VEXVOTI-451814 format. One record per residue (C-alpha): x, y, z; residue number from 1; residue in one letter. Coordinates in nm, 2 decimals, m for minus. Layout:
# VEXVOTI-451814
east=X | north=Y | up=Z | i=NUM | aa=A $
...
//
This chain:
# VEXVOTI-451814
east=27.08 | north=m5.82 | up=16.23 | i=1 | aa=X $
east=26.88 | north=m6.01 | up=15.96 | i=2 | aa=X $
east=27.17 | north=m6.23 | up=15.86 | i=3 | aa=X $
east=27.25 | north=m6.30 | up=16.22 | i=4 | aa=X $
east=26.88 | north=m6.39 | up=16.28 | i=5 | aa=X $
east=26.87 | north=m6.62 | up=15.97 | i=6 | aa=X $
east=27.19 | north=m6.79 | up=16.09 | i=7 | aa=X $
east=27.05 | north=m6.83 | up=16.44 | i=8 | aa=X $
east=26.72 | north=m6.97 | up=16.31 | i=9 | aa=X $
east=26.90 | north=m7.23 | up=16.09 | i=10 | aa=X $
east=27.15 | north=m7.35 | up=16.35 | i=11 | aa=X $
east=26.97 | north=m7.35 | up=16.68 | i=12 | aa=X $
east=26.64 | north=m7.52 | up=16.62 | i=13 | aa=X $
east=26.52 | north=m7.87 | up=16.60 | i=14 | aa=X $
east=26.59 | north=m7.99 | up=16.25 | i=15 | aa=X $
east=26.37 | north=m8.22 | up=16.06 | i=16 | aa=X $
east=26.38 | north=m8.36 | up=15.71 | i=17 | aa=X $
east=26.13 | north=m8.49 | up=15.45 | i=18 | aa=X $
east=25.85 | north=m8.26 | up=15.57 | i=19 | aa=X $
east=25.89 | north=m8.00 | up=15.29 | i=20 | aa=X $
east=25.88 | north=m8.02 | up=14.92 | i=21 | aa=X $
east=26.02 | north=m7.77 | up=14.67 | i=22 | aa=X $
east=25.81 | north=m7.63 | up=14.38 | i=23 | aa=X $
east=26.00 | north=m7.73 | up=14.06 | i=24 | aa=X $
east=25.98 | north=m7.56 | up=13.72 | i=25 | aa=X $
east=25.70 | north=m7.73 | up=13.52 | i=26 | aa=X $
east=25.50 | north=m7.83 | up=13.82 | i=27 | aa=X $
east=25.13 | north=m7.74 | up=13.84 | i=28 | aa=X $
east=24.97 | north=m7.65 | up=14.17 | i=29 | aa=X $
east=24.69 | north=m7.89 | up=14.27 | i=30 | aa=X $
east=24.33 | north=m7.77 | up=14.31 | i=31 | aa=X $
east=24.24 | north=m7.64 | up=14.65 | i=32 | aa=X $
east=24.03 | north=m7.38 | up=14.83 | i=33 | aa=X $
east=24.05 | north=m7.20 | up=15.16 | i=34 | aa=X $
east=23.76 | north=m7.41 | up=15.28 | i=35 | aa=X $
east=24.00 | north=m7.71 | up=15.26 | i=36 | aa=X $
east=24.23 | north=m7.54 | up=15.52 | i=37 | aa=X $
east=23.98 | north=m7.34 | up=15.73 | i=38 | aa=X $
east=24.10 | north=m7.53 | up=16.04 | i=39 | aa=X $
east=24.40 | north=m7.31 | up=16.04 | i=40 | aa=X $
east=24.19 | north=m7.01 | up=16.16 | i=41 | aa=X $
east=24.27 | north=m6.91 | up=16.52 | i=42 | aa=X $
east=24.54 | north=m6.80 | up=16.76 | i=43 | aa=X $
east=24.84 | north=m7.04 | up=16.78 | i=44 | aa=X $
east=25.14 | north=m7.03 | up=17.01 | i=45 | aa=X $
east=25.45 | north=m7.24 | up=17.05 | i=46 | aa=X $
east=25.82 | north=m7.23 | up=17.15 | i=47 | aa=X $
east=26.08 | north=m7.16 | up=16.89 | i=48 | aa=X $
east=26.44 | north=m7.04 | up=16.89 | i=49 | aa=X $
east=26.45 | north=m7.00 | up=17.26 | i=50 | aa=X $
east=26.14 | north=m6.78 | up=17.26 | i=51 | aa=X $
east=25.77 | north=m6.77 | up=17.18 | i=52 | aa=X $
east=25.63 | north=m6.80 | up=16.83 | i=53 | aa=X $
east=25.28 | north=m6.68 | up=16.78 | i=54 | aa=X $
east=25.05 | north=m6.68 | up=16.48 | i=55 | aa=X $
east=24.70 | north=m6.55 | up=16.44 | i=56 | aa=X $
east=24.49 | north=m6.66 | up=16.13 | i=57 | aa=X $
east=24.16 | north=m6.51 | up=16.02 | i=58 | aa=X $
east=23.88 | north=m6.73 | up=15.89 | i=59 | aa=X $
east=23.84 | north=m6.75 | up=15.51 | i=60 | aa=X $
east=23.66 | north=m6.45 | up=15.37 | i=61 | aa=X $
east=23.63 | north=m6.35 | up=15.01 | i=62 | aa=X $
east=23.92 | north=m6.56 | up=14.89 | i=63 | aa=X $
east=24.17 | north=m6.48 | up=15.16 | i=64 | aa=X $
east=24.29 | north=m6.57 | up=15.51 | i=65 | aa=X $
east=24.52 | north=m6.31 | up=15.66 | i=66 | aa=X $
east=24.78 | north=m6.38 | up=15.93 | i=67 | aa=X $
east=25.03 | north=m6.22 | up=16.16 | i=68 | aa=X $
east=25.33 | north=m6.38 | up=16.32 | i=69 | aa=X $
east=25.57 | north=m6.26 | up=16.58 | i=70 | aa=X $
east=25.87 | north=m6.41 | up=16.75 | i=71 | aa=X $
east=25.93 | north=m6.30 | up=17.11 | i=72 | aa=X $
east=26.27 | north=m6.35 | up=17.26 | i=73 | aa=X $
east=26.36 | north=m6.24 | up=17.61 | i=74 | aa=X $
east=26.05 | north=m6.03 | up=17.64 | i=75 | aa=X $
east=26.11 | north=m5.84 | up=17.31 | i=76 | aa=X $
east=25.99 | north=m5.88 | up=16.96 | i=77 | aa=X $
east=26.26 | north=m6.03 | up=16.73 | i=78 | aa=X $
east=26.06 | north=m5.99 | up=16.41 | i=79 | aa=X $
east=25.71 | north=m6.00 | up=16.25 | i=80 | aa=X $
east=25.56 | north=m6.16 | up=15.94 | i=81 | aa=X $
east=25.24 | north=m6.04 | up=15.79 | i=82 | aa=X $
east=25.07 | north=m6.21 | up=15.50 | i=83 | aa=X $
east=24.78 | north=m6.40 | up=15.36 | i=84 | aa=X $
east=24.67 | north=m6.73 | up=15.20 | i=85 | aa=X $
east=24.47 | north=m6.66 | up=14.89 | i=86 | aa=X $
east=24.28 | north=m6.85 | up=14.62 | i=87 | aa=X $
east=24.41 | north=m6.79 | up=14.27 | i=88 | aa=X $
east=24.33 | north=m6.99 | up=13.96 | i=89 | aa=X $
east=24.16 | north=m7.27 | up=14.16 | i=90 | aa=X $
east=24.46 | north=m7.32 | up=14.39 | i=91 | aa=X $
east=24.62 | north=m7.16 | up=14.69 | i=92 | aa=X $
east=24.93 | north=m6.94 | up=14.74 | i=93 | aa=X $
east=25.08 | north=m6.82 | up=15.06 | i=94 | aa=X $
east=25.24 | north=m6.47 | up=15.05 | i=95 | aa=X $
east=25.42 | north=m6.29 | up=15.33 | i=96 | aa=X $
east=25.65 | north=m6.01 | up=15.42 | i=97 | aa=X $
east=25.90 | north=m5.98 | up=15.71 | i=98 | aa=X $
east=25.95 | north=m5.68 | up=15.94 | i=99 | aa=X $
east=26.19 | north=m5.59 | up=16.22 | i=100 | aa=X $
east=26.06 | north=m5.51 | up=16.56 | i=101 | aa=X $
east=26.03 | north=m5.15 | up=16.46 | i=102 | aa=X $
east=25.83 | north=m5.25 | up=16.15 | i=103 | aa=X $
east=26.12 | north=m5.18 | up=15.90 | i=104 | aa=X $
east=26.05 | north=m5.42 | up=15.61 | i=105 | aa=X $
east=26.30 | north=m5.68 | up=15.50 | i=106 | aa=X $
east=26.17 | north=m5.72 | up=15.15 | i=107 | aa=X $
east=26.15 | north=m5.43 | up=14.90 | i=108 | aa=X $
east=25.82 | north=m5.24 | up=14.90 | i=109 | aa=X $
east=25.67 | north=m5.41 | up=14.60 | i=110 | aa=X $
east=25.81 | north=m5.75 | up=14.68 | i=111 | aa=X $
east=25.69 | north=m6.04 | up=14.89 | i=112 | aa=X $
east=25.77 | north=m6.40 | up=14.94 | i=113 | aa=X $
east=25.55 | north=m6.64 | up=14.76 | i=114 | aa=X $
east=25.50 | north=m7.01 | up=14.85 | i=115 | aa=X $
east=25.31 | north=m7.19 | up=14.57 | i=116 | aa=X $
east=25.11 | north=m7.50 | up=14.66 | i=117 | aa=X $
east=25.29 | north=m7.82 | up=14.56 | i=118 | aa=X $
east=25.08 | north=m8.10 | up=14.71 | i=119 | aa=X $
east=24.77 | north=m8.16 | up=14.93 | i=120 | aa=X $
east=24.73 | north=m8.47 | up=15.16 | i=121 | aa=X $
east=24.46 | north=m8.54 | up=15.41 | i=122 | aa=X $
east=24.63 | north=m8.35 | up=15.69 | i=123 | aa=X $
east=24.91 | north=m8.16 | up=15.51 | i=124 | aa=X $
east=24.94 | north=m7.87 | up=15.28 | i=125 | aa=X $
east=25.28 | north=m7.86 | up=15.11 | i=126 | aa=X $
east=25.37 | north=m7.52 | up=14.98 | i=127 | aa=X $
east=25.71 | north=m7.45 | up=14.82 | i=128 | aa=X $
east=25.95 | north=m7.53 | up=15.11 | i=129 | aa=X $
east=25.68 | north=m7.46 | up=15.36 | i=130 | aa=X $
east=25.43 | north=m7.73 | up=15.50 | i=131 | aa=X $
east=25.13 | north=m7.68 | up=15.72 | i=132 | aa=X $
east=25.02 | north=m8.00 | up=15.91 | i=133 | aa=X $
east=24.70 | north=m8.05 | up=16.10 | i=134 | aa=X $
east=24.74 | north=m8.26 | up=16.41 | i=135 | aa=X $
east=24.42 | north=m8.19 | up=16.59 | i=136 | aa=X $
east=24.18 | north=m7.90 | up=16.65 | i=137 | aa=X $
east=24.42 | north=m7.79 | up=16.92 | i=138 | aa=X $
east=24.76 | north=m7.86 | up=16.75 | i=139 | aa=X $
east=24.94 | north=m7.79 | up=16.42 | i=140 | aa=X $
east=25.29 | north=m7.81 | up=16.29 | i=141 | aa=X $
east=25.46 | north=m7.59 | up=16.04 | i=142 | aa=X $
east=25.78 | north=m7.68 | up=15.86 | i=143 | aa=X $
east=25.99 | north=m7.43 | up=15.67 | i=144 | aa=X $
east=26.32 | north=m7.44 | up=15.49 | i=145 | aa=X $
east=26.56 | north=m7.17 | up=15.62 | i=146 | aa=X $
east=26.87 | north=m7.08 | up=15.42 | i=147 | aa=X $
east=27.21 | north=m7.02 | up=15.57 | i=148 | aa=X $
east=27.46 | north=m6.76 | up=15.45 | i=149 | aa=X $
east=27.66 | north=m7.03 | up=15.27 | i=150 | aa=X $
east=27.37 | north=m7.13 | up=15.06 | i=151 | aa=X $
east=27.27 | north=m7.45 | up=15.25 | i=152 | aa=X $
east=26.92 | north=m7.48 | up=15.40 | i=153 | aa=X $
east=26.77 | north=m7.66 | up=15.70 | i=154 | aa=X $
east=26.41 | north=m7.76 | up=15.78 | i=155 | aa=X $
east=26.27 | north=m7.59 | up=16.09 | i=156 | aa=X $
east=25.97 | north=m7.73 | up=16.28 | i=157 | aa=X $
east=25.72 | north=m7.51 | up=16.46 | i=158 | aa=X $
east=25.48 | north=m7.69 | up=16.69 | i=159 | aa=X $
east=25.18 | north=m7.47 | up=16.78 | i=160 | aa=X $
east=24.89 | north=m7.51 | up=17.02 | i=161 | aa=X $
east=24.56 | north=m7.33 | up=16.99 | i=162 | aa=X $
east=24.50 | north=m7.06 | up=17.25 | i=163 | aa=X $
//
């Protein structure tokens, strides 16, 4: 199921390029705080993979912004993500875990996926292969590199509107 979903995600979406950057060995994350990205707080929805993608972000509080994500397809949940954006050592890191519709975890219990901050521009936060772009108070884009079973990857764009 998970492999099929990853294959589906990487082959059926609108593909973009040049919107994500990889964190390379030896790089240092730039200075940033949650106040720099507090515009992300809110309830966001968009279409993705033939269904509805939804994210809910909390305002910054005590060094973290928590979030939940779900993908709805044909009236059912395909999967969830839960995570947070946290301040560590004067920079930001995005951490998340994936879950099936029945809340069975994809990652091992003590493992999560980490996206280190690579670069900050006026309206973009580039994490490792994951970019968050501010368009307006009512619209954002997120770009993520999704891997195929054969080891290749494609960039996927999520366009969200504030609810």
